[in-house]
C-alpha positions as CSV (number, residue, x, y, z in Angstrom):
1,M,0.0,0.0,0.0
2,E,2.8,2.4,0.9
3,A,4.7,1.8,-2.3
4,A,1.6,2.3,-4.4
5,C,0.7,5.6,-2.7
6,T,4.3,6.8,-2.9
7,R,4.3,6.1,-6.7
8,C,1.0,7.9,-7.2
9,R,2.2,10.9,-5.2
10,D,5.5,10.9,-7.1
11,Q,3.6,10.9,-10.4
12,G,1.7,14.1,-9.3
13,A,-1.6,12.6,-8.1
14,A,-3.5,14.8,-5.6
15,S,-5.2,11.7,-4.1
16,V,-5.7,8.0,-4.3
17,W,-9.1,6.3,-4.5
18,L,-10.0,2.7,-3.7
19,A,-13.0,0.5,-3.0
20,T,-13.5,-2.6,-0.9
21,N,-16.4,-4.9,0.0
22,S,-18.5,-3.1,2.6
23,E,-18.7,-6.3,4.7
24,N,-14.9,-6.6,4.8
25,T,-14.4,-5.1,8.2
26,P,-10.6,-5.8,8.5
27,A,-9.9,-4.1,5.1
28,R,-12.1,-1.1,6.0
29,A,-10.2,-0.8,9.3
30,F,-6.8,-1.1,7.5
31,Y,-7.6,1.7,5.1
32,R,-9.0,4.0,7.8
33,A,-5.9,3.4,9.9
34,R,-3.8,4.6,7.0
35,G,-5.7,7.9,6.6
36,F,-8.2,7.0,3.9
37,G,-11.6,8.6,4.4
38,E,-14.9,7.1,3.3
39,V,-16.4,9.1,0.4
40,G,-19.3,6.9,-0.8
41,Q,-20.7,3.6,-1.9
42,T,-20.8,1.7,-5.2
43,Q,-21.8,-1.7,-6.3
44,F,-19.6,-4.5,-7.7
45,R,-21.2,-7.1,-9.9
46,I,-20.0,-10.7,-10.4
47,A,-22.4,-12.7,-12.7
48,D,-25.9,-12.2,-11.2
49,Q,-24.7,-11.1,-7.7
50,T,-24.3,-7.5,-6.7
51,Y,-22.0,-6.5,-3.8
52,E,-22.0,-3.2,-1.9
53,N,-18.5,-1.6,-1.9
54,T,-17.3,1.3,0.2
55,V,-15.2,3.9,-1.6
56,Y,-12.2,5.6,0.1
57,R,-10.0,8.5,-0.7
58,Y,-6.6,9.5,0.6
59,V,-5.6,13.1,-0.1
60,F,-1.9,13.9,-0.2
61,G,-1.0,16.9,2.0
62,P,1.1,19.9,1.0
63,D,4.1,18.1,2.5
64,G,3.5,15.1,0.3
65,G,2.1,12.8,2.9
């Protein structure tokens, strides 16, 4: 995660977005602990099943972090 965020920041991205299954409590805690904020919901479809996903965003600060 850290390497991916560093690469995005180094490429000039202002933020990083990701989504995870809304029922994946450990993943949600992992992202929040790293400073990602919840910004919305979306659905992910596999065949005839739809799964609720939580969307997160991490905004790089002026100091790059």
